[in-house]
Each structure stands twice: as structure tokens, then as C-alpha cells.
N, C-alpha and C positions, 0 to 999 in steps of 0.2 A: 476196635469194634466201634460201631456207630450207635448213636442214641436210638433207643427203641420207641419211636413215637407211636407206633401202633398200640403197644402195651399201655403207655401213658394215656393216649386218647381214649382207649376203651375204658380204663379206670375212671377217667373224668366223665365219660358219657354215662357211666353208671352212678355218678355222683358219690364216689368213694374216695377216701383219703388213702395215702400210701400206707398209713398205719392200719386202717381197716383191712386192707388186702393182706398186709404182712401178718396180722393177727390170725386171719382165717387160714392162711397157708402155713402158719406156724414157723415163721422166720423173723429175725430181727428186722425192723424197718430199714436199717441201713443196707441189709442184704437185698431187700426188695428194691430199694432205690438204685442199687448197682445193676439189677436186672434192667430197670428202665433206662439207665444210662448206657447199657450195652457193655459194661465192664465184665460181667460174668453171665452165664446162662443158668437157669434153674435146673434142678435134677428132674428126671421124668416124673417122679412122684409129686414134686412141687408144681410142675407144669400142669399136671392133671387137676390139681386143686385150683390153680389159677383159672383154668378154663371153666371149671365148675362154678367158681364164684362170679366170673365175668360173663358167664353164659356164652362162650365162644369156642373157637377152635385154635389150635396152636398156630395155624397159618394166619389167622386173622390178627394175632397179637405178635407177629414177627418171629415165630419159632417154627416155621413150616418145614425146614430141612432138618430140624432137630428131633422131632418126635417121630 
């Protein structure tokens, strides 16, 4: 898998830390970082929370074909 720059960029655009997002989505920060690296994908429930916090769509953060 490839690095998910769209997710990382959107988080940085919102001036949030990895830990901020992980806490909101209710996952360990290491899990969130694995999403950003592209090692794993979030579950549908976590993806919805990501989109809510980042005020975006799955497509805009690199998960277009997933949702």
C-alpha cells in the first residue's frame, strides 16, 4: 500500500495532531498512523468518524473506493 498523503494533508490543514484524530475516532494513535501510512484501512465506522472530524468525504482523504 502507499502512503495516504490525502489523509495526512487534510489533518494538517485542520491543524490537528495524529493523537487528536485518534482520540476522536476512538483508536490508538498507532492505528491512526498506520492508516496514514497506508498499512491498513479504517473500518467503515471509523471512516465515518474520520470524515466527520475532518469535515470531508472518503474520496477526499484517499478512501474513495472503500466506502
